[in-house]
C-alpha angles and dihedrals in degrees: 000000000000131000123200115210136177122237117228133192113257114218122230116267109251111243118229113263095209091213093135089054089052092050092051091050093048090052089049091049092052091047093051091049093050090047090053090049091051091046091056092051093049091049094049103038107007092245140079114275115261092230097047095107092048091048092048093046092048094049091044090051092051093047092044095050092047091049094049091051091049090047091052104036105023103033097163098041123132108284096215104054097073096045091048092051091046092051094049092046092048095048090047090055090051092050093047091050089049090056091045088065093059115119090204092057091044089062092060113103092225096046119126126164108259106186097083092046090047090054089053091049089049089054089051089049092052089047089055089046089054091046091054092053094044098046102031101068093164125019090215089074087074090066089073090065098053098127095031088058090053091055093046092048092051091050091051091050095047097046097078090060089074095054129074118270118257119204090351098306136087102221101119135073120203120223116189112245093013106056132218122348126190105217093189091073090062094037091063090064095044094047090050087060090053093047091050094051094043097046093046088062099037102036096100093053091047094046102043104032103074144115129232117239126167093342095312131102107235123194122247119257096255091050091058090072098095096045092045091051093050091045091052091047092052091049091050090051090051093047101045099032100026087225106149094169098056091045092054091044097053097041093045092049092051093049091049092050091045091054092048092049097047104023089220115140089198089077090058091052092048092046095051092044095050092043091053092046092050095046094048092046094052093042089057093068109014110093096202092053090044090055091054093047090050091050089050096049097047114002095174094053093076098043109150095003106054118052096201093050092047091052092051091048090052090050093052091049090050091054091046095051091049095064118177102323102019134231094280132264111301094011102090134089101227088126085081085082084071123192098018096044095106097039122031095015105035089116087066088063088054091049094050101040100033098027129209089320091057094047090050090049092054092046088050090054090051090046091053091054090051091046093051089048092052090046088053090051091053092049096046113111098208128061094231091055091047093052094043093050093047091045094053092043091048092049090050092048094047091050092052091047094047093049097041092042091051094048093046093047098248093120134006115287114266105190096237122134129245107253113258091348108073127066111264132110098214093053098050094043094048094046092051087054089050090053090048093055092047090051091051091051092046091050091055092045096049097040109112118243113258117259114256115258114253114257116239089206096058110141127226113260124207118219113192115209119182 
């Protein structure tokens, strides 16, 4: 007995979008942030804060709008990136508001409450996040602007040289009616685009053309050009702007992307060696860098006479008094650090009031963002997307390490801000844009391939069954 059947094209199985999971996590992130805000009010005054409902509604609106845009325009994006950013941003607002209530800080001549401004900056960051998803339909479009992005990044890095130094470093530009802007926060995203486009073209030459020396593959002299240029640029930034953090960030990001593109560990060795040589060389004659190195080596030696050393000593005491579980939100004394308590040293507030457990929780949240970015890079189907995702994730990870390491005394303090957590408009706006680009890349990477169109010329196939 024989049966004749027709073959048909089977459509691809639609992958789950995980948008409902994302929505549940965003709601959870808003709830945790509102709980932290209420906890601070109860600890300080014994009653719920008057603005708690407005704060909760504002954060819920920002998270809800961002989720709806992702649901509509990036259906298959990673479901964890947006909730993680929302949670960090919300907890940062609660911590900044807690420091705004300090009587010690209120007595400073330059003090101004920062929580309300930070909420406005967060709204601007979410607006830029939405703009990225609406306008950037495909991340590969950015590859067209490889060298334009290099020019824009250099302009952003050079601009602060023409403005007065603030707190010993030239990393801000002042715009009348707007205030101070830190161009380096935006330059890290733009320069990652340049690195991705450049390395995608040059990776074969950098990976294959090398010499073996003492068990390592070393690049040829003419292939050292790019890394030498970036090294020189980072040193110039450090010399003219005394900005150690930005220099470490850009050079570290380039070395990470170079290693990923070429898979040569020799680039890591060269990068670490040149970074150490440059930092030591500049620290030998730059007073501002020397002050920070001195404060790092012995923070208690300059107590009462050296502001940087006294701040670091206060930070270490804040971490020590926090112990394992902390004193509780609103019940610490990290405001003794004074003017930089809600910016450079906000992690000290976490360490004192939430303890070692709280610091590890925050580092875990940052680590999850980096992990999802690396996972996106692994899933990306094009080399430009892979390099851009790993570059943005690497820049985010290096910034967290540089800030946390400086505050905890592992490395000299750099003056950068903790992403999403510290007060600062440029930082929160730029990092929301970074999350937006990662979400766009992850949407493209996780989107299922379209099912092949059925052929009108398909022939009949006979299947013989006994």
